[in-house]
N, C-alpha and C positions, 0 to 999 in steps of 0.2 A: 933758592928765590923767595922772593917776592912776590910772595903768592897775591895779598890785593893788590899790588899795581898790574901783577899778570890780569887778574880778572878785570879791571880797567879797564886795560886794557884789548882784552876778547871783544867785550861791551863795544869799546871802541869800533870796534870793526866790525860786528856785527853790526851794529847799524849807520859808518857810513857805507859798509857792501862789500867793501875789500880791503887784503891789508895792506894795498901803497898811498888809496885813499882814507887809513886812520889814519897809519904815518904821515905823511901832511898834518892832518888834524891834531896832530900828537905834537910835530915838529920831533921828532925823535926820527933816526934813520930802519929803510924801511925792513934791511936784514933784524933787526932788532925787534921788531914786530913779528915779527917772523918767528924768532928763534921763544919770547915769551909762551908762544901762543901754544906752539912746538914742547915747551920745558911745563904745560898746563897738563897736555894732553900721555906726555912720557909718566908726568906723574899718578894723574887717573887712571891711565892704563885702559884707557879709552880713546877714538876719533869723537873729534866735538864739533872739524869742520867736513864738509864735503866743500874741496876744494877741484876745479875746472879750469882752461884757461878760460872760458865766457861769462861763468859765474861763480859766488860764493855762496855756500847756503847752511844750516846746520844741520849737522845730526839730532835723530828724536836725543840723545844724552847728551846733544850741545843746547837744547831747546832748554831741557829742563835744570841745566848747571845753568843755565842766563840767565834765567828767571832767580836761581836763587844766588844768584852772584848781586845782580840788582841789591836783592831784598838785605843783605848780609852790607854792600855799601853802604846802601841809606840808612841801616842801622846804626852801621859807626859811625858814620858823618853824625846822625844826629845824638848819638854818644857823646861824641868829642864838641859839642856845641852846646849840649847839657854841661857838660865840664868845665866850659871855660867860662859859663856865664851869656855866651853870644843868645844876644836874640834867635828862634829858630824860626824862619820861614818855609811855611810846606813847601818841597820841593821833594824830587823821585817821581817812583811811574807805578801806575794806578790801574793793578788789571782790573773790571769788572764785566761783568756777564747780567743777564737778561731774555726774558722771552722774544723772540723773535718779532712781532708786534708791535710788544707795547713795549719793547725796548728801539724801538726805529723812532715810536710816536712822541715817548713819552722819554726813557729817560736820555735821548741821541742828540736832544735840545737842548739838556738838560746842564751833559754833560760839554757840550758844548762852552753855552754860559762859566761854566765852571771853567776850563782851563783859561777862556779870556783873563778872569777872576785870580788866577793863579799861572803865570807864564812859568811858573819854572817845575809846575807839573807836567810829566807824560801820563798819557792814558792810552791802553789797548779797550774796547765795548768790542765784546764778544758775545755777539746774540746765535742763543741756540734754544728750541723748548726741549733740548733734553736735560735730565738732572745730572747736576756738576756737581766731584768734588772739591771744591775747596781747597784743601791741602796737597792734595794731588798734585789739582792744573794748576796751583798757584796766583790764584784768584783775591783780588784785594775783598772786594764787592758786590753780592748776589742779588739779584730781586728776584726774589720767591711769591708766587702768586697760590694764594691755598694756606691749611691750615700747617703746623711747622713740626716734623717728631721730636722727642726730646731727644739733643745732643749739647755739644759744648758749646755750639753756635751763640751769636748774639742776635739777636732780629730787633730790627726798630720798625715800628711800624707806621705806616708813613697812608694807608687809606683801605679802601675796600671797593672786592671788582663787585654787579650780578649777574647773574646766570642765563640771560633771556630768551625769550623765543622768537623767535621775527620770521615777517616773510613778507614778499613786491603786496602791494594794494592790490593789484592786477592780481597774484595769484585768487590772496581774499575776497576779493570780489568775485573772480571764477567759482570757490571754492568754498567761501564762507570759512566764518571767524571763529574758531573752537574756544568754546565759553567756559568748557570744565577739560583734561588732560585725556580725560578717556575717549575725548572726538579725536584725539589725532588718531585713532585707528584708520578714519577716514578720507586721514590725509597723505598726500607725499611728502618725507623728511625730508632732510638733508645731515648727512651723519659725521659727526668731524671725531674722528679717531681716537686722535689726538687730546682730546678733553671729557671723552666717558664711555662705557657704551655703543655700540653702534646698531643695538637693537631694543633697547630701553632708555626713557629717561624718567631721572627721579623728581617728583613733585611731594608740595608739602600742601597739607590745609591745617591752619594751627599750628601746632608737631609733632602732627602726626603727618611720619613722610608715606608715599605711593612709592611703585615704580610701575611706572605705563608703556608695554610694547608700544613699539614703531613700527611701521610698515618706510626704510631707509632705502629710497627711489637711487640715493647718488650716495657712495662715500667715500670722504677724502682728509688727506691730513693735511691738511693746511688751514687755519683759519680765514684765509682771505679766499682764499676757491669754494669754501662753503659759502660766506657772503657775498662774491659775487655772482655766484647760482643759484644764491635766493635773489635776488634783485632781478635776476635772466628769470622769476618767477616757475623755476623749479616745484619747488615744495619750501617747506618750511627748516628752518635750521635751529642750530641754539649753541650761541656763543657768551661770548664772556661780555661785557660792558663796552668795553673801553673797545673792542673788534672790528661792534655797526656801531660807532657811537655818530660816524659821520654820513652814513646813510640812513641813519634815522632820521639824524636833523637837516638834508637835502629832500629829504619825502619819497625816499626811496625802498624802503622800508618801515611796518609798520609793527612794535612789537606785541606779543596778546599774550593769553593768560599769567600776565602780573602779578596777579594777586596769589599764582599756586609758585611762585618761586622759591628754589633751599635758601638758606640764610647766606647773605652774602659775601665771600672769600677775603681776607686779609691781604697785603698787601704788605709785603715787609723790605729791609734793606739786607741783610745779613753779614755779616763781618765775625771771624773766626775765635772774636775774646783776648789776643792777645793783648796784653799789656806790659806796659804802655802801651795803647792805641795809637800809631805812628798817626805825627803830625798829618802826614798828605790824609790819612785815610778819616781824622778828624774831621779834615774842613772839611771834604767829602760830603760827610754825613754832616755835619753843621749845613753846611749849601745846601745839598741835594735834598733834605725831607720837609721846609717850608713847600719849597715848591714843588716839589710831587706832590702835595699833600695837597698846594691848593688848584693843581690843573686836576687831580682826583675830587677831588669835592662833590662838582656836575653829575659823575657817572652814576 
């Protein structure tokens, strides 16, 4: 069995959505496509595809194997182009992950522009607020907000974000504007549990950090709902500056306690540090870094 050929056929089956569609794309007989995929499953001793009369889908093992196949075939192609001295055009499949709101507002527009400039690159944008394992989940680039732990990963800084407290003008007119963090004891708060404690917020006076207990009238697990309910006048909330940018700009929210904010959080594009850096990844980093930096300057 030619495993590289079988890998290529398997990827075509997944992208086409069926064995017959892949056979038509590749202009080879359907029985050949079916046999090649079957040989792979026999060799690996595991099922890669769930087959029904209506649809075809990857098993869990199949999804991981296909992701690895893409990388292997891309690396083989790049090695061949390098060996022959052929000018390498960035191509391949790029997997990017980012926090949900940040990804939607900032990463998705940059990625859309990137795909226009690099027509031979396809991409998957995986938006999640959980921390992902880049190696296990076959991720090329991750957007990370906050200090990074020591690791073998390589980080490219693209900006920083503030941690801000805000409320609607109507709430502040009714309940007063807190001048010091201690005054939060007299206010209703909306706690976003994905960001920090739902019972206390940290503030800084110079280099001195202080923890202030809050009364969380509402606890929510998304920044969007924290911002939306703050706009409705439920209370003060604390989120990252990009999450409240539009509401502040439109006058729906007002920032308070700005001089007590903690140090800004860094934003990084993180990759595994693979050497040599794949051309598709280098192209994305070079393209995304200045554009993200430009958009984040105002935050």
